[in-house]
All heavy atoms as an XYZ file, in Angstrom:
818
protein
N       0.847     -1.171      0.000
C       0.000      0.000      0.000
C       0.893      1.235      0.000
O       1.836      1.334      0.757
C      -0.874     -0.039      1.250
C      -1.762      1.145      1.420
S      -2.755      0.917      2.924
C      -3.801      2.295      2.751
N       0.596      2.166     -0.865
C       1.367      3.398     -0.898
C       0.496      4.550     -0.409
O      -0.722      4.462     -0.394
C       1.859      3.703     -2.327
O       0.721      3.821     -3.174
C       2.780      2.622     -2.824
N       1.138      5.600     -0.037
C       0.424      6.759      0.481
C       0.985      8.021     -0.150
O       2.134      8.058     -0.550
C       0.533      6.834      2.015
O      -0.191      7.963      2.469
C       1.957      6.916      2.482
N       0.135      9.042     -0.249
C       0.595     10.327     -0.767
C       0.841     11.307      0.371
O       1.278     12.417      0.146
C      -0.435     10.918     -1.748
O      -1.690     11.036     -1.078
C      -0.572     10.043     -2.972
N       0.548     10.908      1.582
C       0.768     11.736      2.766
C       2.197     11.534      3.240
O       2.702     10.426      3.254
C      -0.201     11.322      3.888
O      -1.526     11.380      3.391
C      -0.069     12.220      5.085
N       2.839     12.618      3.654
C       4.201     12.480      4.149
C       4.176     11.974      5.589
O       3.214     12.188      6.325
C       4.941     13.815      4.078
O       4.473     14.692      5.082
N       5.250     11.319      5.973
C       5.368     10.825      7.346
C       5.352     11.990      8.325
O       4.778     11.891      9.415
C       6.646     10.005      7.498
N       5.945     13.103      7.928
C       5.959     14.285      8.797
C       4.543     14.777      9.063
O       4.202     15.125     10.198
C       6.800     15.410      8.152
O       8.097     14.909      7.869
C       6.895     16.613      9.047
N       3.708     14.792      8.033
C       2.320     15.241      8.194
C       1.553     14.302      9.124
O       0.790     14.758      9.978
C       1.638     15.331      6.838
N       1.764     13.006      8.960
C       1.076     12.028      9.813
C       1.493     12.207     11.263
O       0.653     12.247     12.174
C       1.368     10.586      9.338
C       0.841      9.563     10.319
C       0.779     10.359      7.953
N       2.801     12.336     11.494
C       3.284     12.498     12.865
C       2.853     13.827     13.464
O       2.492     13.892     14.642
C       4.811     12.352     12.901
C       5.334     10.959     12.576
C       6.855     10.965     12.496
C       4.852      9.931     13.570
N       2.872     14.885     12.675
C       2.431     16.194     13.173
C       0.967     16.147     13.593
O       0.594     16.688     14.641
C       2.624     17.264     12.101
O       3.982     17.433     11.825
N       0.142     15.505     12.783
C      -1.274     15.385     13.113
C      -1.468     14.584     14.395
O      -2.267     14.952     15.255
C      -2.022     14.722     11.961
C      -3.514     14.603     12.179
C      -4.213     13.959     11.002
O      -3.777     14.177      9.858
O      -5.198     13.238     11.244
N      -0.715     13.516     14.531
C      -0.837     12.680     15.737
C      -0.347     13.436     16.974
O      -0.951     13.345     18.046
C      -0.044     11.378     15.555
C      -0.242     10.377     16.655
C      -1.659      9.836     16.781
O      -2.424      9.855     15.800
O      -2.003      9.398     17.902
N       0.710     14.205     16.841
C       1.232     14.975     17.969
C       0.295     16.122     18.373
O       0.318     16.574     19.516
C       2.625     15.522     17.641
C       3.730     14.473     17.565
C       5.003     15.084     16.996
C       3.990     13.843     18.913
N      -0.523     16.583     17.427
C      -1.452     17.680     17.719
C      -2.712     17.208     18.449
O      -3.469     18.020     18.963
C      -1.846     18.375     16.420
N      -2.937     15.918     18.519
C      -4.123     15.397     19.212
C      -4.002     15.682     20.714
O      -2.907     15.824     21.239
C      -4.261     13.905     18.965
C      -4.539     13.578     17.507
C      -4.813     12.086     17.351
N      -4.895     11.717     15.972
C      -6.017     11.738     15.251
N      -7.144     12.093     15.806
N      -5.996     11.386     13.992
N      -5.160     15.716     21.404
C      -5.136     16.077     22.831
C      -4.521     15.020     23.759
O      -4.116     15.351     24.859
C      -6.612     16.292     23.161
C      -7.365     15.570     22.109
C      -6.507     15.585     20.890
N      -4.445     13.777     23.317
C      -3.876     12.747     24.188
C      -2.350     12.817     24.207
O      -1.720     13.443     23.356
C      -4.335     11.343     23.756
C      -3.938     11.014     22.340
N      -2.651     10.773     21.963
C      -4.669     10.901     21.218
C      -2.593     10.516     20.672
N      -3.826     10.590     20.190
N      -1.758     12.174     25.165
C      -0.300     12.135     25.279
C       0.249     11.188     24.214
O      -0.149     10.025     24.155
C       0.118     11.631     26.677
O      -0.488     12.470     27.647
C       1.619     11.637     26.826
N       1.154     11.669     23.376
C       1.707     10.788     22.340
C       2.630      9.735     22.955
O       3.395     10.022     23.868
C       2.481     11.733     21.427
C       2.796     12.909     22.273
C       1.702     13.008     23.294
N       2.522      8.530     22.461
C       3.408      7.449     22.874
C       4.051      6.884     21.611
O       3.512      7.065     20.513
C       2.633      6.330     23.599
O       1.696      5.746     22.679
C       1.903      6.851     24.819
N       5.164      6.215     21.739
C       5.775      5.603     20.555
C       4.804      4.658     19.840
O       4.743      4.654     18.609
C       6.974      4.841     21.123
C       7.326      5.575     22.363
C       6.018      6.056     22.930
N       4.046      3.895     20.601
C       3.101      2.955     19.993
C       2.041      3.687     19.165
O       1.704      3.281     18.067
C       2.433      2.111     21.075
C       1.359      1.186     20.512
C       0.874      0.225     21.537
N       1.874     -0.844     21.538
C       1.997     -1.745     22.483
N       1.210     -1.743     23.507
N       2.916     -2.676     22.399
N       1.521      4.806     19.693
C       0.511      5.577     18.954
C       1.103      6.194     17.691
O       0.450      6.240     16.645
C      -0.076      6.667     19.842
C      -1.065      6.141     20.846
C      -1.687      7.262     21.628
N      -2.705      6.721     22.516
C      -3.245      7.394     23.501
N      -2.886      8.634     23.732
N      -4.167      6.836     24.257
N       2.330      6.667     17.785
C       2.967      7.256     16.609
C       3.200      6.200     15.523
O       2.930      6.444     14.340
C       4.290      7.924     16.997
C       4.173      9.133     17.937
C       5.553      9.598     18.364
C       3.383     10.254     17.296
N       3.665      5.039     15.919
C       3.882      3.967     14.946
C       2.564      3.480     14.359
O       2.478      3.175     13.169
C       4.646      2.812     15.602
C       6.096      3.120     15.974
C       6.708      1.967     16.741
C       6.911      3.448     14.743
N       1.520      3.395     15.187
C       0.205      2.971     14.700
C      -0.332      3.988     13.689
O      -0.914      3.613     12.666
C      -0.784      2.803     15.845
C      -2.104      2.177     15.390
C      -3.124      1.975     16.499
N      -2.547      1.400     17.696
C      -2.724      1.920     18.925
N      -3.449      3.005     19.106
N      -2.180      1.332     19.966
N      -0.128      5.283     13.951
C      -0.583      6.316     13.014
C       0.136      6.180     11.668
O      -0.488      6.289     10.613
C      -0.347      7.702     13.608
N       1.428      5.945     11.709
C       2.182      5.743     10.464
C       1.693      4.508      9.721
O       1.498      4.532      8.504
C       3.677      5.621     10.762
C       4.391      6.905     11.140
C       5.792      6.598     11.635
C       4.428      7.866      9.969
N       1.480      3.437     10.442
C       1.003      2.197      9.836
C      -0.378      2.384      9.225
O      -0.641      1.937      8.105
C       0.980      1.091     10.886
O       0.540     -0.106     10.316
N      -1.263      3.060      9.936
C      -2.615      3.308      9.441
C      -2.592      4.173      8.180
O      -3.421      4.001      7.291
C      -3.462      3.994     10.535
O      -3.470      3.152     11.684
C      -4.886      4.239     10.081
N      -1.628      5.074      8.094
C      -1.504      5.951      6.923
C      -0.886      5.239      5.724
O      -0.787      5.812      4.647
C      -0.680      7.179      7.275
N      -0.471      3.993      5.903
C       0.059      3.226      4.773
C       1.561      3.066      4.754
O       2.114      2.497      3.819
N       2.235      3.550      5.772
C       3.682      3.380      5.837
C       4.001      2.012      6.419
O       3.284      1.522      7.294
C       4.325      4.471      6.705
C       4.255      5.831      6.074
C       3.220      6.685      6.360
C       5.235      6.226      5.177
C       3.146      7.932      5.770
C       5.169      7.478      4.587
C       4.116      8.331      4.882
N       5.076      1.403      5.935
C       5.507      0.118      6.479
C       6.316      0.380      7.741
O       7.314      1.086      7.711
C       6.369     -0.640      5.474
C       6.814     -1.983      5.991
C       7.707     -2.726      5.023
O       7.925     -2.242      3.909
O       8.186     -3.795      5.408
N       5.835     -0.179      8.829
C       6.516     -0.032     10.118
C       7.025     -1.411     10.493
O       6.244     -2.325     10.725
C       5.557      0.527     11.198
C       6.264      0.623     12.531
C       5.008      1.867     10.773
N       8.347     -1.553     10.509
C       8.951     -2.853     10.805
C       9.656     -2.814     12.144
O      10.411     -1.883     12.410
C       9.984     -3.231      9.740
C       9.425     -3.421      8.389
C      10.428     -3.921      7.387
N      11.802     -3.466      7.631
C      12.843     -3.991      7.056
N      12.717     -4.976      6.202
N      14.050     -3.534      7.316
N       9.481     -3.844     12.931
C      10.277     -3.926     14.163
C      11.748     -4.152     13.812
O      12.069     -4.760     12.803
C       9.714     -5.139     14.891
C       8.544     -5.616     14.113
C       8.546     -4.918     12.794
N      12.626     -3.650     14.640
C      14.063     -3.765     14.370
C      14.531     -5.213     14.301
O      15.490     -5.520     13.631
C      14.850     -3.010     15.429
N      13.852     -6.109     14.968
C      14.276     -7.499     14.997
C      14.136     -8.175     13.635
O      14.718     -9.212     13.401
C      13.467     -8.268     16.036
N      13.377     -7.594     12.722
C      13.175     -8.204     11.408
C      14.274     -7.879     10.418
O      14.267     -8.390      9.307
C      11.826     -7.769     10.841
C      10.681     -8.453     11.531
C       9.338     -8.088     10.983
N       9.290     -8.070      9.529
C       8.323     -7.474      8.852
N       7.370     -6.848      9.478
N       8.323     -7.505      7.537
N      15.182     -7.035     10.772
C      16.252     -6.705      9.849
C      16.805     -5.335     10.154
O      16.321     -4.645     11.043
N      17.834     -4.929      9.429
C      18.427     -3.625      9.707
C      17.474     -2.494      9.340
O      16.593     -2.649      8.504
C      19.671     -3.606      8.822
C      19.446     -4.635      7.788
C      18.503     -5.648      8.375
N      17.666     -1.366      9.980
C      16.810     -0.207      9.740
C      17.095      0.423      8.380
O      16.259      1.124      7.836
C      17.021      0.827     10.838
N      18.270      0.193      7.827
C      18.647      0.801      6.557
C      19.129     -0.286      5.606
O      19.876     -1.180      5.994
C      19.759      1.816      6.791
C      20.264      2.447      5.537
C      19.753      3.530      4.902
C      21.380      2.019      4.740
N      20.467      3.816      3.783
C      21.470      2.894      3.656
C      22.295      0.979      4.834
C      22.447      2.779      2.674
C      23.266      0.859      3.866
C      23.347      1.748      2.801
N      18.658     -0.222      4.380
C      19.119     -1.136      3.345
C      19.465     -0.308      2.112
O      18.818      0.710      1.849
C      18.026     -2.145      2.986
C      17.750     -3.159      4.087
S      19.125     -4.277      4.399
C      19.043     -5.338      2.986
N      20.469     -0.732      1.353
C      20.846      0.043      0.162
C      19.756     -0.033     -0.899
O      19.197     -1.100     -1.141
C      22.128     -0.643     -0.314
C      22.044     -2.025      0.219
C      21.296     -1.917      1.523
N      19.439      1.101     -1.504
C      18.418      1.128     -2.555
C      18.969      1.649     -3.870
O      18.258      1.643     -4.867
C      17.229      2.016     -2.133
O      17.705      3.314     -1.828
C      16.512      1.434     -0.923
N      20.215      2.091     -3.874
C      20.833      2.583     -5.107
C      22.118      1.804     -5.348
O      22.686      1.229     -4.418
C      21.183      4.082     -5.000
O      22.172      4.248     -3.981
C      19.946      4.921     -4.680
N      22.596      1.791     -6.582
C      23.867      1.112     -6.856
C      25.025      1.700     -6.047
O      25.913      0.970     -5.604
C      24.079      1.332     -8.356
C      22.719      1.571     -8.908
C      21.951      2.260     -7.818
N      25.003      3.011     -5.832
C      26.071      3.643     -5.066
C      26.055      3.162     -3.615
O      27.098      2.858     -3.037
C      25.937      5.174     -5.104
C      26.150      5.776     -6.478
C      24.905      5.726     -7.360
O      23.792      5.436     -6.849
O      25.048      5.948     -8.560
N      24.868      3.091     -3.033
C      24.750      2.619     -1.646
C      25.153      1.154     -1.552
O      25.837      0.750     -0.613
C      23.324      2.823     -1.136
N      24.733      0.353     -2.541
C      25.108     -1.059     -2.524
C      26.623     -1.212     -2.615
O      27.206     -2.058     -1.935
C      24.427     -1.833     -3.663
C      24.883     -3.261     -3.707
C      24.371     -4.195     -2.808
C      25.853     -3.676     -4.602
C      24.813     -5.501     -2.810
C      26.303     -4.984     -4.617
C      25.784     -5.892     -3.722
O      26.229     -7.190     -3.721
N      27.277     -0.365     -3.425
C      28.734     -0.492     -3.553
C      29.428     -0.152     -2.234
O      30.459     -0.752     -1.905
C      29.263      0.383     -4.689
O      29.210      1.740     -4.346
N      28.882      0.785     -1.461
C      29.452      1.089     -0.148
C      29.274     -0.081      0.815
O      30.180     -0.412      1.588
C      28.819      2.355      0.426
C      29.192      3.653     -0.298
C      28.311      4.793      0.171
C      30.659      3.971     -0.092
N      28.121     -0.720      0.759
C      27.869     -1.910      1.592
C      28.842     -3.016      1.202
O      29.443     -3.667      2.058
C      26.400     -2.375      1.451
C      26.191     -3.735      2.085
C      25.463     -1.349      2.075
N      29.017     -3.212     -0.092
C      29.929     -4.251     -0.600
C      31.368     -3.936     -0.191
O      32.120     -4.830      0.210
C      29.805     -4.339     -2.120
C      30.690     -5.357     -2.771
C      30.029     -6.703     -2.832
C      30.778     -7.686     -3.695
N      31.919     -8.282     -3.060
N      31.759     -2.669     -0.257
C      33.119     -2.268      0.132
C      33.353     -2.541      1.615
O      34.412     -3.054      1.995
C      33.334     -0.792     -0.181
C      34.732     -0.310      0.085
C      34.905      1.167     -0.223
O      33.944      1.877     -0.502
N      36.134      1.627     -0.171
N      32.378     -2.220      2.457
C      32.518     -2.494      3.890
C      32.629     -3.996      4.135
O      33.441     -4.445      4.950
C      31.338     -1.912      4.663
N      31.835     -4.778      3.409
C      31.898     -6.237      3.548
C      33.262     -6.755      3.080
O      33.828     -7.663      3.700
C      30.773     -6.897      2.755
N      33.783     -6.177      2.019
C      35.097     -6.599      1.521
C      36.194     -6.311      2.554
O      37.082     -7.143      2.768
C      35.432     -5.899      0.196
C      34.576     -6.398     -0.959
O      33.936     -7.470     -0.815
O      34.525     -5.708     -1.991
N      36.146     -5.137      3.187
C      37.122     -4.837      4.241
C      36.985     -5.839      5.381
O      37.978     -6.287      5.944
C      36.937     -3.417      4.778
C      37.543     -2.359      3.907
C      36.877     -1.399      3.213
C      38.925     -2.156      3.624
N      37.765     -0.617      2.523
C      39.021     -1.046      2.759
C      40.091     -2.809      4.014
C      40.241     -0.578      2.287
C      41.308     -2.334      3.546
C      41.371     -1.240      2.697
N      35.760     -6.189      5.706
C      35.514     -7.164      6.774
C      36.126     -8.519      6.404
O      36.722     -9.188      7.241
C      34.004     -7.284      7.007
C      33.631     -8.192      8.121
N      33.700     -7.802      9.443
C      33.184     -9.470      8.123
C      33.310     -8.816     10.205
N      32.989     -9.825      9.434
N      35.997     -8.898      5.124
C      36.548    -10.185      4.659
C      38.071    -10.213      4.655
O      38.672    -11.278      4.787
C      36.034    -10.521      3.251
C      34.634    -11.005      3.232
N      34.215    -12.133      3.873
C      33.534    -10.485      2.653
C      32.929    -12.298      3.688
N      32.477    -11.307      2.961
N      38.695     -9.066      4.507
C      40.161     -9.033      4.497
C      40.746     -9.187      5.889
O      41.957     -9.208      6.046
C      40.688     -7.726      3.875
O      40.274     -6.633      4.677
C      40.239     -7.554      2.446
N      39.864     -9.279      6.891
C      40.334     -9.467      8.254
C      40.268     -8.207      9.088
O      40.644     -8.208     10.257
N      39.818     -7.130      8.505
C      39.692     -5.872      9.228
C      38.318     -5.847      9.899
O      37.332     -5.452      9.305
C      39.839     -4.699      8.258
C      39.980     -3.312      8.862
C      41.207     -3.234      9.758
C      40.084     -2.280      7.760
N      38.250     -6.313     11.146
C      36.972     -6.432     11.845
C      36.683     -5.253     12.764
O      35.575     -5.129     13.266
C      36.917     -7.738     12.648
C      37.004     -8.944     11.771
N      35.966     -9.363     10.980
C      38.016     -9.812     11.542
C      36.314    -10.445     10.316
N      37.575    -10.734     10.632
N      37.660     -4.386     12.970
C      37.456     -3.212     13.809
C      36.679     -2.174     12.993
O      37.160     -1.652     11.994
C      38.802     -2.635     14.249
C      38.669     -1.459     15.194
O      37.632     -0.763     15.170
O      39.614     -1.223     15.973
N      35.470     -1.871     13.431
C      34.604     -0.970     12.673
C      35.159      0.444     12.597
O      34.903      1.160     11.632
C      33.200     -1.002     13.255
C      32.566     -2.356     13.024
C      31.291     -2.550     13.774
N      30.859     -3.933     13.599
C      29.679     -4.273     13.146
N      28.794     -3.370     12.840
N      29.374     -5.542     13.016
N      35.907      0.862     13.604
C      36.525      2.189     13.558
C      37.588      2.248     12.458
O      37.742      3.247     11.776
C      37.148      2.562     14.907
C      36.114      2.886     15.956
C      35.788      1.961     16.938
C      35.462      4.117     15.967
C      34.828      2.250     17.904
C      34.508      4.420     16.924
C      34.198      3.479     17.891
O      33.241      3.775     18.835
N      38.340      1.160     12.287
C      39.364      1.122     11.240
C      38.720      1.077      9.859
O      39.200      1.721      8.925
C      40.293     -0.074     11.444
C      41.196      0.103     12.645
C      42.146     -1.046     12.805
C      43.025     -0.829     14.039
N      43.897     -1.963     14.296
N      37.632      0.304      9.718
C      36.904      0.285      8.437
C      36.388      1.685      8.137
O      36.479      2.169      7.010
C      35.755     -0.738      8.469
C      36.293     -2.163      8.606
C      34.898     -0.618      7.210
C      35.225     -3.226      8.802
N      35.857      2.358      9.155
C      35.348      3.724      8.982
C      36.455      4.648      8.506
O      36.250      5.472      7.605
C      34.751      4.235     10.292
N      37.634      4.502      9.081
C      38.767      5.322      8.665
C      39.179      5.051      7.229
O      39.467      5.974      6.472
N      39.200      3.786      6.843
C      39.589      3.422      5.477
C      38.587      3.951      4.450
O      38.956      4.320      3.345
C      39.680      1.896      5.331
C      40.763      1.262      6.150
C      42.055      1.298      5.422
C      43.079      0.475      6.191
N      44.389      0.610      5.628
N      37.286      3.950      4.840
C      36.242      4.356      3.899
C      35.890      5.839      4.005
O      35.123      6.346      3.193
C      34.978      3.518      4.124
C      35.149      2.067      3.734
S      33.651      1.111      3.969
C      32.540      1.880      2.806
N      36.432      6.526      5.018
C      36.114      7.939      5.184
C      34.684      8.171      5.649
O      34.054      9.156      5.282
N      34.169      7.251      6.431
C      32.804      7.325      6.952
C      32.850      7.250      8.463
O      33.853      6.901      9.059
C      31.953      6.165      6.441
C      31.892      6.037      4.957
C      30.874      6.979      4.397
N      30.718      6.731      2.978
C      30.463      7.679      2.115
N      30.324      8.904      2.506
N      30.340      7.407      0.843
N      31.711      7.515      9.089
C      31.606      7.382     10.533
C      31.351      5.937     10.932
O      30.867      5.129     10.132
N      31.664      5.610     12.177
C      31.475      4.246     12.676
C      30.012      3.840     12.631
O      29.674      2.706     12.320
C      32.033      4.133     14.096
C      32.050      2.704     14.611
C      31.136      2.602     15.786
C      31.109      1.190     16.327
N      29.798      0.868     16.828
N      29.123      4.787     12.905
C      27.696      4.475     12.878
C      27.244      4.065     11.472
O      26.444      3.154     11.303
C      26.921      5.696     13.357
C      25.474      5.443     13.574
C      24.844      6.637     14.255
N      23.425      6.426     14.406
C      22.579      7.353     14.717
N      23.006      8.574     14.949
N      21.311      7.091     14.822
N      27.766      4.735     10.459
C      27.418      4.376      9.079
C      27.989      3.005      8.723
O      27.335      2.220      8.045
C      27.947      5.449      8.127
C      27.208      5.563      6.841
S      25.504      6.040      7.113
C      24.749      5.079      5.841
N      29.186      2.704      9.209
C      29.774      1.388      8.964
C      28.920      0.313      9.626
O      28.722     -0.756      9.060
C      31.239      1.328      9.463
C      32.108      2.347      8.706
C      31.807     -0.076      9.346
C      32.088      2.211      7.195
N      28.400      0.595     10.816
C      27.482     -0.352     11.459
C      26.281     -0.628     10.562
O      25.853     -1.770     10.414
C      26.999      0.183     12.810
C      28.076      0.188     13.873
O      29.078     -0.544     13.717
O      27.916      0.926     14.871
N      25.743      0.418      9.949
C      24.605      0.253      9.038
C      24.998     -0.567      7.813
O      24.268     -1.450      7.386
C      24.081      1.611      8.593
C      23.395      2.369      9.684
C      22.895      3.702      9.178
N      22.342      4.460     10.288
C      22.377      5.769     10.379
N      22.932      6.484      9.420
N      21.856      6.378     11.416
N      26.163     -0.241      7.238
C      26.624     -0.973      6.054
C      26.798     -2.459      6.364
O      26.381     -3.323      5.590
C      27.949     -0.416      5.540
C      27.899      0.978      4.966
C      29.053      1.722      4.845
C      26.714      1.567      4.545
C      29.047      2.998      4.314
C      26.686      2.839      4.022
C      27.855      3.554      3.901
O      27.841      4.817      3.376
N      27.437     -2.761      7.498
C      27.689     -4.162      7.828
C      26.404     -4.894      8.202
O      26.262     -6.083      7.905
C      28.739     -4.269      8.930
C      30.156     -3.855      8.506
C      31.113     -3.903      9.685
C      30.669     -4.715      7.358
N      25.452     -4.208      8.827
C      24.157     -4.836      9.115
C      23.431     -5.161      7.815
O      22.854     -6.254      7.664
C      23.310     -3.927      9.995
N      23.474     -4.240      6.865
C      22.854     -4.488      5.562
C      23.588     -5.610      4.834
O      22.959     -6.472      4.206
C      22.854     -3.215      4.727
N      24.916     -5.627      4.922
C      25.704     -6.677      4.277
C      25.352     -8.047      4.852
O      25.220     -9.027      4.110
C      27.193     -6.400      4.443
N      25.169     -8.112      6.159
C      24.788     -9.386      6.780
C      23.407     -9.824      6.298
O      23.193    -10.993      5.989
C      24.806     -9.251      8.301
N      22.481     -8.881      6.207
C      21.129     -9.197      5.741
C      21.145     -9.671      4.292
O      20.378    -10.557      3.910
C      20.236     -7.958      5.884
C      18.797     -8.175      5.523
C      18.006     -8.946      6.554
O      18.477     -9.105      7.703
O      16.904     -9.407      6.212
N      22.025     -9.095      3.481
C      22.133     -9.478      2.069
C      22.977    -10.735      1.868
O      23.098    -11.218      0.749
C      22.737     -8.327      1.264
C      21.873     -7.072      1.154
C      22.683     -5.923      0.567
C      20.652     -7.352      0.298
N      23.583    -11.236      2.934
C      24.414    -12.431      2.829
C      25.829    -12.151      2.354
O      26.548    -13.075      1.988
N      26.239    -10.890      2.359
C      27.572    -10.542      1.868
C      28.672    -10.840      2.869
O      29.849    -10.809      2.519
C      27.628     -9.061      1.490
C      26.736     -8.646      0.328
C      26.821     -7.143      0.123
C      27.127     -9.381     -0.931
N      28.326    -11.109      4.103
C      29.360    -11.426      5.087
C      29.649    -12.917      5.138
O      30.566    -13.341      5.824
C      28.971    -10.901      6.470
C      28.909     -9.383      6.591
C      28.614     -8.971      8.026
C      30.190     -8.720      6.122
N      28.877    -13.701      4.385
C      29.187    -15.123      4.262
C      30.424    -15.267      3.393
O      30.591    -14.539      2.415
C      28.025    -15.890      3.617
C      26.777    -15.869      4.478
O      26.913    -15.707      5.703
O      25.681    -16.014      3.912
N      31.315    -16.222      3.703
C      32.557    -16.344      2.944
C      32.358    -16.634      1.462
O      33.140    -16.218      0.636
C      33.296    -17.512      3.613
C      32.527    -17.850      4.822
C      31.223    -17.152      4.796
N      31.275    -17.334      1.096
C      31.059    -17.698     -0.304
C      30.010    -16.824     -0.970
O      29.451    -17.191     -1.992
C      30.672    -19.167     -0.427
C      29.411    -19.485      0.371
O      29.062    -18.708      1.287
O      28.784    -20.518      0.063
N      29.742    -15.648     -0.428
C      28.708    -14.768     -0.982
C      29.190    -14.137     -2.279
O      30.320    -13.728     -2.418
C      28.350    -13.667      0.007
N      28.301    -14.061     -3.222
C      28.594    -13.408     -4.499
C      27.720    -12.190     -4.632
O      27.441    -11.504     -3.676
N      27.284    -11.950     -5.839
C      26.392    -10.819     -6.074
C      24.995    -11.166     -5.559
O      24.619    -12.331     -5.486
C      26.333    -10.529     -7.590
C      27.635     -9.968     -8.116
C      28.018     -8.638     -7.487
O      27.154     -7.748     -7.403
O      29.165     -8.497     -7.051
N      24.197    -10.150     -5.210
C      22.862    -10.418     -4.691
C      21.967    -10.970     -5.798
O      22.210    -10.731     -6.986
C      22.366     -9.041     -4.255
C      23.113     -8.089     -5.107
C      24.459     -8.725     -5.325
N      20.927    -11.724     -5.441
C      20.027    -12.256     -6.467
C      19.270    -11.126     -7.132
O      19.023    -10.092     -6.536
C      19.070    -13.157     -5.665
C      19.224    -12.735     -4.253
C      20.572    -12.104     -4.111
N      18.906    -11.313     -8.377
C      18.170    -10.300     -9.144
C      16.725    -10.246     -8.721
O      16.074    -11.119     -8.429
C      18.259    -10.601    -10.633
C      19.653    -10.404    -11.171
C      20.121     -8.965    -11.116
O      19.319     -8.055    -11.347
O      21.296     -8.753    -10.824
C-alpha cells in the first residue's frame, strides 16, 4: 500500500491530538496511513536502494573479509563514521555478503 501523505504530516497530526503521544501511537498512526513499520528485529533499519549505496555496503563487507573487523578502522579506510559502517555491515549481513562464499545479490 502506498500513500501520498508524508510521514511528517502524519506524525504532526498525531502529535497535535489532545492525548499524550506514545511511541506505539505514533507507529500505529504511520502504519494506518500506509507506511511500512517494521520492528528492528526483522532486519536492519537501513538497506541500500541505489547502486552507489550497494557499492558502499559491498566495500565495507570486503574490508571485513580481508580481516579488518574493527569498525573504527573500516570507517577510517572508507572515510565514513562508525555508525554508518554499522549500518553498512548490518545491511551486508542481511544481504548475505558477510558469508565467505557470498557473491552478487540475487536479481
